[in-house]
C-alpha positions in Angstrom: -9.1 -3.2 91.2 -12.5 -4.3 92.5 -12.0 -2.1 95.6 -11.1 0.9 93.4 -14.2 0.3 91.2 -16.3 0.2 94.4 -14.6 3.2 96.0 -13.5 1.0 98.9 -10.3 0.2 100.6 -8.9 -3.2 99.6 -10.3 -5.9 101.9 -6.9 -7.0 103.3 -5.0 -3.8 102.6 -3.5 -5.2 99.5 -1.0 -3.1 97.6 0.9 -3.7 94.4 -0.4 -7.3 93.9 0.9 -8.4 97.3 -1.4 -10.7 99.3 -1.3 -10.6 103.1 1.6 -12.4 104.7 -0.8 -14.7 106.6 -1.7 -16.5 103.3 0.8 -19.3 103.0 -0.8 -22.7 102.2 -2.1 -23.9 98.8 -5.6 -24.0 100.2 -5.3 -20.4 101.5 -3.9 -19.2 98.2 -6.7 -20.9 96.2 -9.4 -19.5 98.5 -7.8 -16.0 98.3 -7.8 -16.2 94.5 -11.4 -17.3 94.4 -12.4 -14.5 96.7 -10.7 -12.0 94.5 -12.8 -13.0 91.5 -15.9 -12.9 93.7 -15.0 -9.3 94.7 -14.4 -8.3 91.1 -17.8 -9.8 90.1 -19.3 -7.7 92.9 -17.7 -4.6 91.5 -18.9 -5.4 87.9 -22.4 -5.8 89.2 -22.5 -2.1 90.0 -21.9 -1.1 86.3 -24.7 0.8 84.5 -25.0 3.1 81.6 -24.5 6.1 83.8 -21.3 5.1 85.5 -19.4 2.8 83.1 -17.1 5.4 81.6 -17.2 8.2 84.3 -13.7 8.8 85.7 -13.4 7.4 89.3 -12.0 10.0 91.7 -8.5 9.4 92.8 -7.5 7.3 89.9 -4.6 8.0 87.5 -3.5 6.8 84.1 -5.4 7.1 80.9 -8.0 4.4 80.2 -7.7 2.9 83.7 -9.6 5.8 85.3 -13.1 4.4 84.7 -15.0 1.2 85.8 -14.8 -0.1 82.3 -11.1 0.6 82.0 -10.3 -1.0 85.4 -12.3 -4.1 84.6 -10.6 -4.5 81.2 -7.2 -4.1 83.0 -8.2 -6.8 85.5 -9.1 -9.3 82.8 -6.0 -8.5 80.7 -3.8 -8.8 83.8 -5.3 -12.2 84.6 -4.4 -13.4 81.1 -0.8 -12.2 81.6 -0.5 -14.3 84.7 -2.1 -17.3 82.9 0.5 -16.9 80.1 3.2 -17.0 82.7 1.8 -20.1 84.3 1.6 -21.8 80.9 5.3 -21.0 80.2 6.3 -22.3 83.7 4.4 -25.5 83.1 5.9 -26.1 79.7 9.5 -25.3 80.9 8.9 -28.1 83.5 7.6 -30.6 81.0 3.9 -30.3 81.8 1.3 -29.8 79.1 -1.1 -27.1 80.3 -4.7 -28.4 80.8 -6.1 -26.2 78.0 -3.6 -27.8 75.5 -4.4 -31.4 76.4 
């Protein structure tokens, strides 16, 4: 989503939430995740009053066509994954850190 906001190609040619096959270890996954948030912050730093709700060329959908819409989608999507992680932890008898 950061790449779409910036009008760039994804840095590792990501498509449909799929990371490159070369990312395998826990350390690589954590670094990849951190870098994705850095990239999204870079995209958010380009927001201004003149471009926040202007449709981005080549985007589809309704509210996801603008920088604001894509950034809201990215945040909401991260919370979806967080919820899945919480359920996974609870199903395995682990209390999530935020609930301790």
